[in-house]
N, C-alpha and C positions, 0 to 999 in steps of 0.2 A: 502492500498497503502507501510504502514513501517513495518508491521509483516515482522520480520527476515525469515520468513519459506517461503516468497516471492521468486519467481523466473522472471526470463524477458526473453522475448524474442523477437525479432528487425526482421521484415521481411516487401518486400512493393510486391505487385503485382497491379500494375496499380494504380489510383488513390486510394490516401490515403483514401476520405472519406467513399467510399465501402468496404477497408480494414474495418476500424474501425468499421464498423457498427454488418459488420459479425461478432467482436470479442465478440463487446458487448451487444452480445446474448447468450453467450458460457459460460455457469455455470461452476465455477470458476476462473469467470477474473475477478477481482482485478478495473482496470484500464487500457486503453488504448489509449494513445497521440500522435497526428497525428505527425508530422516530418519528418526531411529529414536526410540524411547516406550517405558518399559514397563518397562526389567533392570532387573536387582536388586545390579548390581556395579558398582562406582566408573570413574567419571572418562568420560571420554566417548567410547565404545566403534567402533571403526573396523569396517569394511564384514567386510573377512575375522575381524573375533571377530565380530559379526552371524551373520552367515552359519556359523558353526560351531556356531550353536543355547546354546553355554553363557552366555552373555549374562538370556538374558530378556527382550530387547530383541525390537518387534516393526517392518518396515520400515513406515516412515508415510509424510503427507504433510499437512502443514500448508498449508489451504487459505484465504486474502483475500477478502471477497466482500463485495459488495454488495446488501445485504439489500434496498435498495430497486430491482435489482433478478434477482434471482432469493433464494429463502426456502430458509433453515438444511433446512428439510422435506425439500425438489424437490431440494435436492444431497443427503441421503443414498438418497431414490429413484433417484436416477442408482450411486452408489452400490454400493448392493445386489439395485442389477439390469446394474451392475460386473464383479462375481466371483460365485462361488455365499456365501453367505453361508452353507451348510449344511454346508461340509466345515471340519472344526475339521484345525487345521494348515498348510493347505496350499491350495494352486493349480494343482488341473491336476499336473505334474512338479514344483513349487517343492515344498520336503515341509518341515516343520518352523518351531516356536514361532514363528523370523520374519519365517511368511510365514499368522500366525492374521489371520481376520477381525476384524476393531476398531474401535472405536469410542470416544475417545475426549474425553469433555464438557468442556467447558470451564466452564459453571455448571450452578443447577439446573432450568437453560428448553432449553437442550441435551439434560440427562441423559431429562428428563419426554418431551421430542420423540423423543428417536431411542425409547425404546420406547415408542414411540404406531406410530412409523415399523416397529421388527422386529417389533412385532404385527401390526402389521396387511399384512405383508410375506408371514408366514406363511404361506395358506390358499394360498401362490403356490410354495410350494415342496412336491414330495413330505414329504422329511422334517426332519426341524426346524431352527428357526435356531439354526447355532453363535456369533454373532458376539456376543463379549465387550463388553459398555460399562462403560468407566469413568473415573473421574476421570482429567484430564490431566496429565502428569508429566512432566518434563523431556523441553524436545524436545532433542538432537540433532541441527544440522545434516548432511547426510551429502556427503561426498567430493565434490569439485568435478564430479568425468567422471560423475556419476550424476547430478548436474543438467540436467534437460529431454533427457533421454539417448535417448529413444524422438527429438523434431526434431534434434536432434547425428548419432541414427546410423540415421531409417530407415531401408535395407536389410539393416542388421543382421541376422544368422539369426534371432534371438530376436526380435527386434521385427519381422519378418518376418512368422513361424508363431507368434509368438501378441496382441503387439501390432497388429497393424495391421487383423487380422482382430477385435480386441475393438471399434477402433476403429470398425467397419460397424455393430456393433450396434450403439452406441451413435447412430452418425447415423442409423438407422430407428427405434432404440426413441423416442430421444430429440430428433425435429425439431428442436421450437421453443425448446427450449433451449439450439443449437449455434452459436458464433459462425458466424455466415457470413463466405468468403472475400469480400474487394472484389469481386472479378472478376465472381460471382455475385449481389451487391445491384440490386436491378432499382430505377427506378425508372422516374416516367409523368411526361412530360412531353408535353401536349395531345392523350392517348387515346393515346400512341404507349407502347411498353414500348423501354427503350433499359439497354443494362447496361453498365454501367460499368467 
């Protein structure tokens, strides 16, 4: 993450547990941190406060990535196909402004790319894209219990019911962008295929 060539992306689309799990699967992603952004109240919000819907914050993830391995545009396409960008203030049973679909751009280039991706994705949906595109604001890291939530709780009811199917869809739609587990990496030796 300290690599000076790393870039940052900040997005929100429903519960941050879901979005974090998605980006932890992507080749070229170096780190994913769950947190809160976009609120109107002072101080560092807590999960309970954000869930009240009264702080104005969205649940987001900050993704550091290597642009030589994956582009910002590709990451945004993955984001836009990993949640419903046409739903205002919610995803499935998660309802409220804290679950809004949002892209926080870090610079002018990211803003332009986000606008292009949203426009190019629009014809694939029956309803209008509701994803907010806004300048990055203060990022508040979420409590430790929310970091790597799916990795630490894969059998929890929410994870099994919501995140596992989302990851299955991701792996099907974006196979070429997924980090392959070491056991699945294949190399060829003398014409023979060997699983490492």
